[in-house]
N, C-alpha and C positions, 0 to 999 in steps of 0.2 A: 660633126667632124669637119675640120677645115679642108678647103680645097683651093686650087689655083683659080684666080679670076679668069675671065675670057681673054682679055686683051690689054696690053700695056699701051697707054696713050703718050705719056711723057715721063721722063726720068731726069732728075737734077741731083747731082752729087757735088759736094764741096767739103771743105775743111774748115772747122771752127777751132777755137782754142788758140794755143800758141805753139811755138816750136817744141817746147818741152812737154806739153800735154795736148797733142793734136787730137781732134775728134773728127771722125768721118760722119758726115750728115748726108742722108739720102732721103729724097722725097719722090714718090711715084704716084701717078694718076693712071687709072685703068677703067675698064668696063667690065662689070659683072653681068652674068646672063639673066639675072632677075633683080628686082628691087628687094630691099630689106636685108641685105647682107650685114652681118655684125662681126665684130672682132677682126676687122680688116687690118692687116699688118704686113710688114716686110720681114720675112724670116731669112736670116743670113745662112748660107751654106757653111758648114764647119769642115775645115780641112785639117788633115793630119800633117800634110806637107803643103806649103803654099803652092798655088797653081803657077805653072811656068809663064802664063800670060799676064800675071799680076792683077787679074780682075777678080774682085769679090762678087760672088753670085748671091742673089736674093730671089726669093719667091714672093710674089704678091698674092697673099691668101686671105681667106675669110671664111665665115660660117654662113652657108646658104640657108635661107628660111625653108621650112618644110613644105609650105603650100603656096609659093609665089608663082605668078604667071610669068612666062618667058617674055622679057622686055629688057633690053640693055639698060644698065643703070651705072652712073658714074660712082666710082669709089676712089679713095686716096688714102695713103699711109705714109708715115715717116719712120725713120730709124736713125738713132745716134749712138755711137759707141767709139771705143778706142780705134785710132787709125794704126793699122799694122804697117810696119816699114816696107813691106813688099807691095802694098796696094797702089796701083796706078789708075784704076778705074773700077766701075761697078757695072753689073749686068743684072737686069731685073726680068724674071721669067713669068709668063702667063701661059694659058693653054695654047693660044694661037700664035704668039710671037714673043719676042724679047727685045729689049732696048738696052744699049750700053751708053755710058757717059764716062768721060775721063775726069780724073781728079787732079787739080792743080794745087800746089802748096802756095798760099797767098804770100808768105814771106819770101819765097823765091822770086816772085814777080817784082817785089820792091828792090831786091838786090840787083836784078837785071836792069831796072830802070835807072838806078843810081850809077851803074857802070856805063850807061849809054851817053 
């Protein structure tokens, strides 16, 4: 059964694709409480109504081995999917902490630099 990893170390979120088909890309690094975790992944929270803060939550989870000794082990996972129009950032959860990262639309940056 999958469970949250111990701690989030780093989160990077960005947008790939183009204005008509933007993709949200999220990468996370964390620490698992033991070595040998498998199926490490980012599980997005599913919302009936978009959250007021515009942040898409994810859990960094994996499958703990049955008989591994306690020793922090690095894990990482990525997720890619459609960018919802309400998303302005991401938040990745672990047992001991969470980390947020803002999402910027790359085509907006080009428009701003041309106007300057």
